[in-house]
C-alpha positions as CSV (number, residue, x, y, z in Angstrom):
1,M,-13.4,70.4,-42.5
2,H,-14.8,69.2,-39.5
3,P,-18.8,68.5,-38.7
4,D,-20.2,71.5,-37.1
5,P,-20.0,71.2,-33.1
6,S,-22.9,73.8,-32.7
7,A,-26.0,71.6,-33.7
8,S,-27.9,71.0,-31.2
9,F,-26.8,73.7,-28.7
10,A,-27.9,76.5,-26.9
11,F,-26.0,79.7,-27.5
12,P,-25.0,81.7,-24.3
13,S,-27.8,85.0,-24.1
14,E,-24.3,87.0,-23.1
15,P,-21.4,87.3,-26.1
16,V,-18.7,85.1,-25.9
17,V,-15.5,86.0,-27.2
18,F,-12.9,82.8,-27.8
19,V,-9.0,84.6,-28.6
20,D,-6.2,83.3,-29.3
21,L,-2.8,85.2,-30.6
22,E,0.5,84.5,-32.5
23,T,3.7,86.7,-31.6
24,T,7.1,87.6,-31.7
25,G,8.0,85.9,-28.5
26,S,6.6,85.4,-24.7
27,T,8.3,88.8,-23.1
28,F,5.4,92.0,-22.6
29,G,6.3,94.6,-23.3
30,V,9.5,93.4,-26.2
31,D,7.4,91.0,-28.4
32,R,4.5,91.8,-30.0
33,I,1.4,90.6,-31.6
34,T,1.8,88.6,-35.3
35,E,-1.4,87.5,-35.8
36,I,-4.9,87.6,-33.9
37,G,-8.0,85.3,-34.0
38,V,-11.6,85.4,-32.9
39,V,-14.4,83.1,-32.5
40,E,-17.4,85.5,-31.6
41,V,-20.0,83.5,-30.0
42,G,-23.9,85.0,-29.0
43,P,-27.6,85.0,-29.1
44,S,-27.3,84.9,-32.6
45,G,-25.0,82.8,-33.8
46,V,-21.0,82.3,-34.1
47,S,-19.0,84.6,-36.6
48,Q,-15.3,84.5,-37.1
49,W,-12.3,87.3,-37.5
50,A,-8.8,87.3,-38.0
51,S,-5.8,88.9,-39.3
52,L,-2.1,88.6,-39.6
53,V,-0.2,91.7,-37.9
54,N,2.7,93.3,-39.1
55,P,4.9,93.1,-35.0
56,Q,7.2,95.8,-36.9
57,R,10.3,93.6,-35.5
58,P,11.9,90.5,-36.6
59,I,9.7,87.0,-35.9
60,S,12.8,84.5,-34.2
61,S,13.0,81.5,-36.1
62,F,11.4,79.8,-33.4
63,V,8.3,81.4,-33.4
64,Q,8.7,80.7,-37.7
65,Q,9.4,77.6,-37.4
66,L,6.1,76.8,-35.0
67,T,3.5,78.5,-35.9
68,G,4.7,78.9,-40.1
69,I,4.0,82.7,-39.9
70,T,7.5,84.2,-41.1
71,D,8.3,87.9,-41.7
72,A,7.9,87.9,-45.4
73,M,4.1,86.9,-44.6
74,V,3.3,89.7,-41.9
75,R,5.3,92.6,-43.7
76,D,2.4,94.3,-45.8
77,A,-0.2,92.8,-42.8
78,P,-1.9,95.6,-40.8
79,T,-0.6,96.9,-37.5
80,F,-2.0,97.4,-34.7
81,E,-2.7,100.3,-34.2
82,Q,-4.9,99.9,-37.6
83,L,-6.8,97.3,-36.3
84,A,-7.4,98.0,-32.6
85,S,-10.5,100.5,-33.5
86,D,-12.3,97.4,-35.0
87,L,-10.7,94.7,-32.6
88,L,-11.7,96.4,-29.6
89,E,-15.9,97.2,-30.9
90,R,-15.7,93.1,-31.0
91,M,-14.3,92.5,-27.8
92,N,-15.7,95.4,-25.6
93,G,-18.7,93.7,-23.6
94,R,-18.1,90.7,-24.0
95,L,-16.1,87.9,-22.0
96,F,-13.0,87.1,-22.8
97,V,-12.1,83.2,-22.9
98,A,-8.6,82.2,-24.0
99,H,-6.3,79.8,-23.3
100,N,-3.9,80.8,-20.5
101,A,-5.9,83.9,-20.7
102,H,-2.6,86.1,-18.8
103,F,-0.7,85.6,-22.0
104,D,-3.5,86.5,-24.3
105,H,-5.1,89.0,-22.4
106,G,-1.5,90.9,-21.7
107,F,-0.6,91.2,-24.9
108,L,-3.8,93.0,-26.3
109,K,-4.0,95.0,-23.0
110,G,-0.2,96.3,-23.7
111,E,-1.1,96.7,-27.6
112,F,-4.1,98.4,-26.4
113,R,-2.8,100.7,-23.6
114,R,0.4,101.8,-26.1
115,M,-2.4,103.5,-27.5
116,C,-4.3,105.0,-24.4
117,L,-6.9,102.7,-25.0
118,R,-8.8,101.0,-22.0
119,F,-9.1,97.5,-22.3
120,A,-10.8,95.8,-19.5
121,P,-13.0,92.9,-20.5
122,D,-13.5,89.3,-17.7
123,V,-11.2,86.9,-18.4
124,L,-11.8,83.2,-18.3
125,C,-9.0,80.9,-18.7
126,T,-9.9,77.3,-20.3
127,V,-6.4,75.7,-18.5
128,Q,-7.9,76.8,-15.4
129,L,-11.5,76.4,-16.1
130,S,-9.9,72.1,-17.2
131,R,-8.4,71.9,-13.9
132,A,-11.5,72.8,-11.8
133,V,-13.8,70.7,-13.9
134,Y,-11.6,67.6,-14.4
135,P,-9.3,68.0,-11.3
136,A,-7.9,64.5,-11.6
137,E,-6.2,65.1,-15.1
138,S,-2.6,66.2,-15.0
139,R,-3.0,67.7,-18.3
140,H,-5.0,71.0,-19.4
141,G,-2.6,72.5,-22.2
142,L,-4.6,72.7,-25.7
143,D,-3.2,69.1,-27.0
144,A,-5.2,67.8,-24.1
145,L,-7.7,69.2,-24.2
146,V,-7.8,68.2,-28.4
147,E,-6.8,64.6,-27.0
148,R,-9.5,64.0,-24.4
149,H,-12.1,65.4,-25.7
150,A,-11.9,64.7,-28.9
151,L,-12.1,68.4,-30.2
152,V,-11.1,68.8,-34.3
153,P,-8.0,70.9,-35.1
154,S,-7.8,72.5,-38.3
155,A,-4.5,73.9,-37.8
156,R,-1.7,74.0,-34.5
157,H,-0.8,77.2,-33.4
158,R,-2.5,79.4,-35.7
159,A,-4.7,81.9,-33.9
160,L,-8.4,81.3,-35.6
161,A,-7.5,77.3,-35.6
162,D,-7.1,77.8,-31.8
163,A,-9.6,80.0,-31.0
164,D,-11.6,77.7,-32.7
165,L,-10.4,74.7,-30.2
166,L,-12.0,76.4,-27.4
167,W,-15.2,77.3,-28.4
168,Q,-15.7,73.6,-29.6
169,F,-14.1,72.2,-25.9
170,W,-17.1,75.2,-24.7
171,Q,-19.4,73.3,-26.0
172,H,-18.8,70.2,-25.1
173,L,-18.4,71.5,-21.8
174,H,-22.3,72.7,-21.8
175,R,-23.2,69.7,-22.9
176,A,-21.1,67.2,-20.7
177,H,-22.4,68.6,-17.3
178,A,-25.0,69.7,-15.4
179,P,-26.2,73.4,-16.5
180,D,-25.6,74.7,-12.4
181,V,-22.5,72.8,-12.0
182,L,-21.1,74.0,-14.9
183,R,-22.1,78.0,-13.8
184,A,-20.7,77.5,-10.5
185,H,-17.3,76.5,-12.4
186,L,-17.4,79.4,-15.0
187,D,-17.9,82.1,-11.5
188,R,-14.9,80.3,-9.6
189,V,-12.2,81.1,-12.7
190,T,-14.1,84.2,-14.1
191,R,-11.5,86.9,-13.6
192,R,-14.0,90.1,-13.1
193,F,-12.3,93.2,-14.8
194,Q,-15.5,95.3,-14.8
195,L,-16.9,94.9,-11.2
196,A,-19.3,97.9,-11.2
197,A,-19.7,101.3,-13.3
198,H,-16.1,102.7,-13.9
199,I,-14.1,100.8,-11.2
200,D,-12.4,97.9,-12.7
201,E,-9.6,94.9,-11.4
202,D,-7.1,97.4,-12.1
203,T,-8.6,100.2,-9.1
204,I,-8.9,97.1,-7.1
205,E,-4.8,96.0,-7.3
206,Q,-4.2,99.3,-6.5
207,I,-6.3,99.2,-2.3
208,A,-4.2,98.1,0.0
209,A,-4.1,94.2,1.2
210,G,-4.1,95.1,5.2
211,C,-6.4,97.7,6.9
212,G,-8.0,99.9,6.1
213,V,-11.8,101.9,5.3
214,Y,-13.5,102.4,1.9
215,M,-16.3,104.0,0.9
216,F,-18.7,103.4,-2.6
217,Y,-19.8,106.5,-3.8
218,G,-23.1,106.2,-6.0
219,D,-24.5,108.9,-8.8
220,D,-23.3,112.6,-8.3
221,D,-21.1,111.3,-5.7
222,V,-23.5,110.7,-3.5
223,P,-22.1,108.5,-0.2
224,L,-23.6,105.0,-0.4
225,Y,-21.7,103.3,1.7
226,V,-18.7,102.7,4.4
227,G,-16.9,99.6,5.6
228,R,-13.9,98.4,7.2
229,S,-11.7,95.6,7.0
230,V,-8.0,94.1,8.0
231,R,-8.1,93.3,4.3
232,L,-9.1,95.8,2.7
233,R,-8.7,94.9,-1.4
234,Q,-10.3,91.5,-0.9
235,R,-13.6,93.1,1.2
236,V,-13.9,95.3,-1.2
237,R,-13.7,93.0,-4.0
238,S,-16.2,91.0,-2.5
239,H,-18.8,93.7,-2.4
240,L,-18.9,94.1,-6.2
241,V,-18.0,90.5,-7.4
242,G,-18.7,86.8,-7.0
243,P,-21.0,84.0,-7.1
244,R,-21.3,84.2,-3.3
245,R,-22.7,87.9,-2.8
246,S,-25.5,88.4,-0.7
247,A,-28.5,89.9,-2.4
248,K,-27.4,93.1,-0.2
249,D,-24.1,93.4,-2.1
250,L,-26.0,92.4,-5.5
251,R,-28.1,95.8,-4.9
252,L,-24.9,97.9,-3.6
253,A,-22.7,96.9,-6.6
254,A,-25.8,98.0,-9.1
255,L,-25.2,101.8,-7.7
256,V,-21.5,102.3,-7.0
257,R,-19.8,104.7,-9.6
258,R,-16.2,105.1,-7.9
259,L,-14.7,104.5,-4.6
260,E,-12.1,105.8,-1.8
261,W,-10.5,104.0,0.3
262,K,-8.0,104.5,3.0
263,A,-5.3,102.6,5.0
264,T,-4.9,102.8,8.8
265,G,-2.3,100.6,9.7
266,G,-4.3,98.5,12.2
267,E,-7.9,97.8,13.5
268,I,-8.0,100.9,16.5
269,G,-7.1,103.0,13.3
270,A,-9.8,101.1,11.0
271,L,-12.3,101.6,13.6
272,L,-12.0,105.0,14.3
273,A,-11.6,105.9,10.7
274,E,-15.0,104.3,9.9
275,A,-16.7,105.6,12.3
276,Q,-15.7,109.3,11.5
277,W,-16.4,108.7,7.9
278,I,-19.9,107.8,8.9
279,A,-20.4,110.2,11.1
280,N,-19.6,113.0,8.4
281,A,-20.8,110.8,5.2
282,R,-24.1,109.7,6.5
283,P,-24.0,106.8,3.9
284,A,-27.6,105.4,3.0
285,H,-26.9,101.1,3.2
286,N,-24.6,102.2,6.7
287,R,-27.3,101.4,9.6
288,A,-27.1,104.6,12.1
289,P,-25.5,103.7,15.1
290,K,-27.8,102.9,18.3
291,S,-28.0,106.0,20.8
292,R,-26.6,104.5,24.4
293,S,-27.4,106.2,28.0
294,G,-23.9,106.0,28.6
295,D,-22.8,108.7,24.9
296,V,-22.6,111.5,26.9
297,R,-21.8,114.8,24.0
298,G,-18.8,116.2,25.4
299,A,-18.0,113.8,28.3
300,P,-14.8,115.5,29.7
301,W,-11.8,113.9,28.0
302,P,-8.8,112.2,30.2
303,Y,-5.6,113.9,29.2
304,A,-4.4,117.4,29.5
305,G,-4.1,117.6,25.5
306,A,-3.8,115.2,22.5
307,I,-2.5,111.5,22.2
308,A,-1.1,109.2,20.2
309,I,-2.3,105.5,19.8
310,E,0.4,103.1,18.8
311,E,-0.6,100.1,16.6
312,R,1.7,97.9,14.3
313,D,0.8,98.3,10.7
314,E,0.1,94.2,10.0
315,A,0.8,94.6,6.1
316,S,4.2,96.5,6.5
317,G,5.2,95.6,10.3
318,Q,5.7,98.9,10.9
319,R,4.8,101.2,14.0
320,V,1.9,103.5,13.1
321,W,0.0,106.6,16.1
322,H,-3.4,107.8,15.3
323,V,-3.4,111.3,16.9
324,I,-6.8,112.1,18.6
325,D,-7.6,115.4,21.0
326,N,-10.9,116.1,22.6
327,W,-12.4,112.9,21.4
328,C,-11.6,114.3,17.9
329,Y,-9.9,112.0,15.9
330,L,-7.0,113.9,13.2
331,G,-5.5,111.0,11.5
332,M,-2.1,108.8,11.1
333,A,1.1,109.2,11.5
334,R,4.3,107.5,10.7
335,S,6.2,108.6,13.5
336,L,6.0,110.7,17.2
337,A,7.1,113.8,15.2
338,Q,4.4,113.3,12.6
339,A,1.7,113.1,14.9
340,A,2.8,116.2,16.7
341,A,2.4,117.9,13.5
342,L,-0.1,116.6,12.4
343,R,-1.7,118.1,16.0
344,A,-0.9,121.3,15.8
345,N,-1.3,122.0,12.3
346,A,-5.4,120.7,12.7
347,D,-8.1,122.9,13.6
348,A,-9.6,123.2,16.9
349,P,-11.0,119.6,17.4
350,A,-14.6,119.5,18.3
351,F,-15.9,116.5,20.1
352,E,-16.9,113.7,17.9
353,L,-19.7,111.2,19.2
354,S,-18.1,108.3,17.4
355,T,-14.9,108.3,18.6
356,Y,-16.3,108.6,22.0
357,R,-18.1,105.5,21.3
358,V,-14.8,104.1,20.0
359,L,-12.5,105.0,22.3
360,S,-14.0,105.2,25.7
361,E,-14.5,102.0,26.8
362,R,-11.0,100.8,25.8
363,F,-9.9,103.2,27.6
364,A,-11.7,101.8,30.6
365,R,-10.4,98.4,29.6
366,G,-6.4,100.2,29.7
367,L,-5.6,100.9,26.0
368,A,-2.5,102.4,26.5
369,A,-1.8,106.3,25.0
370,T,0.9,108.4,24.7
371,P,0.8,112.3,25.8
372,L,1.8,114.2,22.7
373,A,3.4,116.8,24.4
374,A,5.3,114.6,26.7
375,A,6.2,112.5,23.6
376,T,7.8,115.7,21.7
377,L,9.7,116.6,24.9
378,A,11.2,113.5,24.9
379,S,12.4,112.8,21.5
380,A,13.8,116.5,21.2
381,I,15.8,115.2,24.8
382,I,17.5,112.3,22.8
């Protein structure tokens, strides 16, 4: 029995769970969990929970030798399905801390997904945390932490014992480093999965990495904010998570309930789509564009019909075309034939002041445009 390492330690104000798993192997989607250990820490103190798990498949001889967990030990243990409800309740809404957290989080996420349950806690990896706090050290495995920080293991390669080592490491860090310094490290390595309301990291990962526009919505689907970026996914994430967010971003993130986004190929497309979305939705957190003397509603359209502006999609390297007619942005196409079809299927274009503002000066500076009628004829001849 090792000495109580929690003496004279201020417990975190927000609940934290230190988690370790043992599994039949290391392959997601194939191997299964054999043991779960959880140390729950919060304002009221510490509690521990552990269970063997019947993986419903054999454990390899190597893993049996490493962990000491045999097929016979788990034969009568509960399945993950039988444990899932209680386990989810223990971990929901808590910071999930694990060593090589991608492994433990990935296995648990896979098991919950099999049951159609959503598991998306914020995740902190103690390997990454150790590297951040002790960059001069070359080894950051659990055995290295035990040796370097005088942690006291009750066992190794058993779930609850290893989870307890992470709790000991956490306490050591809070005793050894100034709170503001440690908080900066924690913010830097924590991976935020629950970003704002129902927006999580899985949602963010679906967003295009290149140029595009996005819109945040609040309660009752009220438009809040429209933005654009040449690194769309990164920009959206920066609004919702991270220690360097502005006061404006913090206020906005608290209001966001869902988002929409659109890849635009290039920066011209992003400018056009952003201006159009702002003009149509009038989101509360966007500044109204300043009026300019050069803005003339109903200004003459300098072409005989619809045009296509070519851009290179920075993400794929392919060409895209933005279709405009009568100062009205009709959308993006992947070919001139699609551009012509987009125009043919659109309603009669109505003058958009937002599009005029984006393009009029660029046309004056020589922005190239392809008349769609000529492009379609040339395509037919070829």
